[in-house]
C-alpha positions, -999 to +999 in steps of 0.1 A: +265+707+528+237+691+508+235+654+497+218+643+466+206+607+463+194+592+431+170+562+430+162+544+398+125+539+389+105+524+361+073+535+343+051+514+321+049+527+285+022+514+261+035+517+225+001+509+210-017+537+228-054+530+230-052+496+213-071+470+234-071+495+262-100+479+281-083+445+279-047+455+288-056+481+315-029+504+331-008+510+361-008+539+387+020+561+398+035+533+419+033+509+390+005+490+407-019+474+381-052+492+383-073+479+355-076+450+331-048+424+327-024+448+344-046+445+376-053+408+375-017+397+367+000+424+387+019+400+409+032+381+378+042+413+359+058+431+388+085+408+399+103+418+431+127+448+438+163+444+449+173+454+484+202+457+508+199+443+543+222+458+569+225+459+607+217+491+627+211+499+663+179+512+679+190+548+670+192+538+633+230+542+631+254+516+617+266+488+641+303+487+648+306+454+630+299+451+593+268+432+582+253+436+548+234+414+525+225+422+489+193+407+474+191+411+436+159+423+420+138+397+402+123+404+368+085+399+364+070+377+338+055+386+304+018+380+299+012+369+263-024+375+253-045+356+229-054+389+212-045+390+175-031+424+168-043+426+132-078+415+140-079+438+170-070+468+148-097+460+122-123+456+150-114+489+165-113+507+132-148+495+121-163+498+156-151+534+159-168+541+125-200+525+137-199+544+169-195+578+151-219+572+121-247+558+142-243+584+170-243+557+197-254+572+230-242+543+252-212+530+234-203+498+215-186+465+220-172+437+198-157+404+207-140+379+182-134+344+194-118+312+182-146+287+190-123+256+190-100+269+217-120+297+234-092+321+227-104+357+224-088+372+193-102+407+197-121+426+223-130+463+220-152+488+237-159+522+223-153+549+233-118+539+245-089+557+261-051+562+258-033+538+281-004+563+284-027+589+298-056+570+314-066+598+338-074+622+310-111+623+302-113+618+265-149+631+259-145+669+253-180+678+263-177+660+296-142+675+302-156+710+297-184+703+322-159+691+347-138+722+343-167+744+352-169+727+386-147+731+417-136+713+449-151+679+458-179+682+432-152+685+405-133+655+418-164+635+421-176+643+386-141+634+371-139+601+390-174+592+377-163+601+341-131+581+344-149+550+358-173+551+329-144+555+304-125+526+319-156+503+319-152+473+297-187+470+281-180+436+267-175+421+302-192+442+329-224+452+311-255+430+306-281+435+279-312+419+263-299+400+233-331+402+212-332+381+181-296+369+182-308+346+210-331+329+184-299+309+176-302+291+209-340+286+208-334+270+174-307+248+189-330+236+217-358+228+193-336+210+168-318+190+195-352+180+211-366+171+176-397+192+181-392+211+148-381+204+113-369+228+086-401+222+066-425+226+095-450+254+086-462+283+106-484+313+101-476+349+113-504+375+112-482+401+128-489+392+164-498+362+186-518+361+218-501+344+248-523+343+280-537+378+282-509+394+262-507+403+226-471+399+215-462+415+182-438+405+155-413+431+143-432+431+110-467+446+118-484+431+087-469+397+095-450+372+074-479+350+065-473+313+059-437+303+063-415+273+071-393+271+101-363+278+079-380+309+065-390+319+101-354+319+111-344+339+079-372+364+086-365+365+124-402+360+130-412+363+167-445+342+164-425+313+150-401+313+179-429+317+204-443+285+190-411+265+190-402+278+225-436+264+236-427+231+220-394+230+239-412+237+271-402+257+302-381+231+320-360+221+290-357+257+280-342+266+314-319+235+312-305+245+278-302+282+289-279+270+318-261+245+295-251+273+271-235+291+301-260+320+305-265+315+343-228+316+353-198+339+348-173+326+322-144+332+346-125+355+321-092+369+333-106+404+337-121+422+367-158+430+372-174+403+351-212+406+354-239+380+360-268+377+336-304+381+349-330+354+342-365+345+355-367+325+387-382+291+381-413+299+402-423+328+378-412+313+345-446+309+330-460+308+294-455+346+289-419+346+302-412+315+280-427+333+250-407+365+254-375+346+263-378+325+231-371+356+210-345+371+234-363+396+255-373+399+292-339+387+305-303+399+303-269+383+296-234+396+290-217+399+256-191+375+269-217+349+277-232+354+243-199+350+223-191+319+244-224+303+237-222+311+199-188+295+201-205+263+213-229+263+183-199+268+160-178+241+177-199+210+171-219+218+203-188+219+226-187+248+250-151+261+256-142+286+284-132+319+268-098+331+278-074+360+271-041+348+284-021+324+263+012+322+281+034+335+309+070+338+297+103+349+314+126+377+303+143+354+278+110+343+263+109+309+278+074+297+286+068+294+323+030+287+321+009+277+292-029+282+292-047+258+270-084+257+259-107+244+286-137+222+276-167+230+297-195+207+284-213+193+254-244+214+250-259+201+217-249+174+193-226+178+163-255+171+140-276+199+155-246+222+153-240+215+116-277+219+108-279+252+127-248+266+110-263+258+076-296+276+086-276+306+099-258+307+066-291+313+048-299+341+072-269+359+057-274+349+021-311+356+018-324+367+052-321+396+077-284+393+079-277+400+042-256+430+052-228+405+063-228+387+030-193+386+014-190+370-020-167+341-020-170+334+018-194+312+036-206+336+064-234+326+088-250+348+114-281+363+131-292+399+136-308+413+167-327+444+178-339+447+214-359+475+228-345+488+261-366+491+292-389+510+298-405+499+265-415+526+242-387+550+251-372+547+216-339+533+228-325+501+212-296+478+211-286+466+176-264+435+174-251+409+150-236+375+158-216+360+129-194+329+123-172+318+094-167+297+074-202+283+079-192+247+072-162+247+096-162+279+117-128+292+127-140+325+141-171+339+157-179+376+162-204+396+182-211+433+175-232+454+199-243+490+192-260+506+222-286+533+216-281+544+180-295+578+174-286+583+137-320+572+124-315+535+118-315+511+147-322+475+134-293+451+138-297+440+102-293+477+091-263+488+111-246+459+131-238+437+101-215+452+075-204+436+043-175+460+040-156+443+068-123+429+056-112+393+060-088+390+089-059+366+091-029+370+114-010+353+142+005+383+159+000+384+197+000+415+219+022+414+250+014+432+282 
């Protein structure tokens, strides 16, 4: 005689599919959180199962007297994210278009942040994956390569592909920011009163620092220009000069002040460190190249956080993704509020810099982000990947709006475009982007 026993079980279902996949993460067959928020907040989300406690003897049979205790299951909590569903959808739509049109060889990332609270309103990495089928390799070419293999080689190749697919580029990768970093060199110089908007410079197309000839992106040079024009033109020689005026020690202090030497502490696994020059080797050449955003690496998360400080009257807020923990009835169990880290620059410097960056969009290299009727500020960036001369670039754009009282900051990174264009001002800023306004929150 056969006995059939039925046990109830649960399985996580993701109604939004691939939306915010690198943020939310997923669970395994045993409902254990494996990636993203699912992993970090697994204990909060899981709750505890019910059980029956009874008395048995050493042989495992029931004792002659009855003893049984029923422990009810306990529901887990809801994790309410700061992600704005509408903004997230727009980000993913346009980032996917940029990924395809520019034939990006190493993916793309975008982060949108509320500078006043540190809340991350959107975070996307492309290519992404379906949370309901996270162990399926999305890239068809790679999938076909895997199918040709067998045994351990096949399993190893698949695991490698999956790890790369799950990798949240916005958090775990570092990169050379290029000219977007000129925002911070400008902030340092303005704060230290070593430069004025009307200060004049001359760009011949290159400048000699020690024994090195460092070129501007414009070979024929920009000629005579003011500091304001130098920012609008994204002129390397101008920033080499103002970096020199700031000096190595103060440059390093501000670099740390903006948060580039520490992890942000975001509620996601695998956050990377940036890479910067040791004090003992930070000489005039390193200062020169650092002043226009090359020869060191930071993470996109560090970058958006620092831009937030520029937009927020110089106040650095810690970026975060989790807004609340609520119970099954929607009652708030834990509230996560914005965390002030430090004052990096003055309110006056912040306001001046935002006005300068607005002109970068209205008349400078960031004109692709200009939207009639809106005060958009920003800075483009193009960094050549190591080894130099290999023809591989990262195009980026950092934007904030409205320029006179920024409510949102955005960073777009396009890694290794191979469609012909590669300058940040050509492909990373896009005037076709739609204004975003919503208060929806995604729950995990």
